[in-house]
Structures are given as C-alpha cells and as structure tokens.
C-alpha positions in Angstrom: -5.1 1.0 -19.4 -5.4 0.3 -15.7 -4.9 -3.1 -14.2 -7.4 -2.3 -11.4 -11.1 -3.0 -11.7 -13.1 0.3 -11.7 -16.8 0.6 -11.5 -19.3 3.3 -10.6 -21.8 2.9 -7.7 -25.2 4.5 -7.5 -26.2 3.0 -4.3 -25.0 3.3 -0.7 -23.7 -0.2 -0.2 -24.2 0.2 3.6 -21.9 3.2 3.8 -23.6 6.3 5.2 -23.2 9.8 3.9 -21.6 8.9 0.6 -24.3 10.8 -1.3 -24.7 7.7 -3.5 -22.1 8.9 -6.1 -18.5 8.0 -6.5 -16.1 5.6 -8.1 -15.1 2.5 -6.3 -11.6 1.3 -7.0 -9.9 -1.8 -5.7 -6.5 -1.3 -4.1 -4.6 -4.6 -4.1 -1.3 -5.1 -2.4 1.7 -4.3 -4.6 2.5 -7.7 -6.2 6.2 -6.8 -7.0 6.9 -5.7 -3.5 5.2 -8.7 -1.9 6.9 -11.2 -4.2 10.3 -9.7 -3.5 9.6 -10.0 0.3 8.5 -13.6 -0.1 11.6 -14.5 -2.2 13.9 -12.9 0.5 12.1 -14.9 3.2 12.5 -18.2 1.3 16.2 -17.4 0.5 17.0 -16.6 4.1 15.1 -19.6 5.4 17.1 -21.8 3.0 20.4 -20.3 4.2 19.4 -21.1 7.8 18.5 -24.7 6.8 21.9 -25.1 4.9 23.8 -23.8 8.0 21.9 -26.3 10.1 22.6 -29.2 7.7 26.3 -28.3 7.0 27.4 -28.0 10.6 28.1 -30.6 13.3 28.3 -28.1 16.1 25.0 -27.7 17.8 25.4 -23.9 18.5 26.0 -23.2 14.8 23.0 -25.3 13.9 20.9 -23.4 16.3 22.2 -20.0 15.2 21.6 -20.9 11.6 18.0 -21.8 12.1 17.1 -19.1 14.6 19.1 -16.2 13.3 18.2 -16.6 9.6 14.5 -17.4 10.4 14.3 -14.3 12.6 15.8 -12.1 9.9 13.4 -13.6 7.3 10.4 -12.9 9.5 11.7 -9.4 10.2 11.5 -8.8 6.5 8.2 -10.5 5.8 6.1 -9.4 8.7 6.4 -5.6 8.3 5.9 -5.8 4.6 2.9 -7.9 5.0 1.5 -5.5 7.6 2.0 -2.5 5.3 0.7 -4.1 2.1 -2.2 -6.2 3.5 -3.3 -4.8 6.8 -2.6 -1.1 6.7 -3.4 -0.7 3.0 -7.1 -0.1 2.2 -8.7 -2.9 0.3 -10.8 -0.5 -1.8 -11.6 3.1 -2.0 -14.8 4.9 -2.9 -13.6 8.2 -4.5 -15.9 11.1 -3.9 -16.3 13.6 -1.1 -15.8 12.0 1.4 -13.2 9.4 0.4 -14.3 6.1 2.0 -11.5 3.6 2.6 -12.6 -0.1 3.2 -10.1 -2.2 5.0 -9.6 -6.0 5.4 -9.4 -5.9 9.2 -11.2 -2.8 10.5 -14.0 -0.4 10.0 -14.2 1.9 6.9 -12.5 5.2 7.3 -14.0 8.4 5.9 -11.7 11.3 4.8 -13.1 14.6 3.7 -11.3 16.2 0.7 -10.5 19.3 2.7 -8.6 17.2 5.2 -6.1 16.1 2.6 -2.6 17.6 3.4 -0.7 16.1 0.4 -0.9 13.5 -2.3 2.1 11.7 -3.8 1.6 9.7 -7.0 4.6 8.0 -8.7 4.2 5.7 -11.7 7.8 4.5 -11.5 10.0 3.2 -14.3 8.3 0.0 -15.4 11.4 -1.1 -17.4 13.4 -1.7 -14.2 12.8 -3.9 -11.1 13.3 -1.0 -8.7 11.0 1.2 -10.8 8.3 -1.5 -10.6 8.6 -1.7 -6.9 8.8 2.1 -6.4 5.4 2.8 -7.8 2.1 3.8 -6.2 0.7 6.7 -4.3 0.3 8.0 -0.8 -2.1 10.4 0.8 -1.6 12.3 4.1 -4.8 13.5 5.8 -5.4 15.5 9.0 -6.5 13.2 11.8 -4.6 10.2 10.3 -1.3 9.5 12.0 0.6 8.1 8.9 0.3 8.4 5.2 -2.1 6.0 3.5 -0.8 3.7 0.7 -2.7 3.4 -2.6 -2.1 2.3 -6.2 -0.9 5.0 -8.7 -4.4 5.0 -10.3 -6.2 5.7 -7.1 -3.8 8.4 -6.0 -4.3 10.2 -9.4 -8.1 9.8 -9.1 -8.0 11.4 -5.7 -6.0 14.2 -7.1 -8.5 14.7 -9.9 -11.5 14.6 -7.4 -9.7 17.2 -5.3 -9.0 19.4 -8.4 -12.7 19.1 -9.4 -13.8 20.5 -6.1 -11.1 23.1 -5.4 -9.9 24.1 -9.0 -6.3 23.1 -8.1 -4.5 19.9 -7.3 -3.5 19.1 -3.7 0.0 19.8 -2.6 2.8 17.3 -3.3 4.5 15.4 -0.5 6.8 18.0 1.1 10.0 15.9 0.6 9.2 14.7 -3.0 10.8 17.6 -4.8 7.5 18.6 -6.4 7.2 15.5 -8.6 
C-alpha cells in the first residue's frame, strides 16, 4: 500500500484545461535523503565546534568553524533545493500532467512531451536502497528531469500507457530497468 495520500478530483481547483478528471497525488520530499543530509550537517557542525573548542590557536579555531560549517552547508543547501524547491509538491495525473510547486506557478506537461520515465522502488532492506528510490520524468521544454515518488512515476507510466498503448521509454542510461 502506498504511503502517499491519493484522491480523485472532479473539479478544476483553479487549474485551467484539466478536463476536470485526474488523480491528485502528493509528492513529499524523500524523508530518508533529507534526514541523511541533516545528520551530515549536524555531524560536520559538531566537528567544527570541537575543533574550535579543542584548539588554542586562533587560526585553527577559525578554520574549524568556517571550514566545517561551509562543508555542512554545501551538503544541506543543494539537497534542500532538490527535495523541497525543485520537487513538485503534488501532481495531478491526467493529460496534461499538472505539477504544483511550493515556490512557483504550476507547470503543465502534455503526455506526448514526455521523453522518458524512470521509476525505481529500491531495496527497502538497506539504507542505500531506501535512499535510492523514487522516479524521474524528462519532458521536452523542461531543462532537467523532474523528481517524483515511485508511486507517482509509475502512475505517470500507466497514464501514458492508457493513452498510447505502450509505456514511455526508460531513462537512456538506466539499462532498461
């Protein structure tokens, strides 16, 4: 059973040209990935504080605080950007796909504009497998692949298959998985 709340919509909800049909799915940030980034941030910040506290030389204290805080931020900021800002908050699955974001206007993607879809459930028994899960969709007119949960990526594949009688291509470098 999916951990994501799924519900059907029969009304437009302020989004034009949806046709009134579709399935709205929430697309929360990957909690395993975010928690790993936060733990790395806290660990590096603690190392910086320990270097500051354990040294009497001012340059070592300054390097400890600045260097390890900078590394910690270089880990946390890009991951937060990918998981919170660039990742759609929810998706209305239909034709077109309507992606609702936290910080910008909704994006509409027609099914015929989809270049490839990658969906990977991951091995849930390992830490790396829980992090390496989810889906991505590449569409014409969108510079980078869009990140989704595994359930949303498979739902997009099913919607594409309903319309075109075949699944969309896999990501070119995925080996056909």
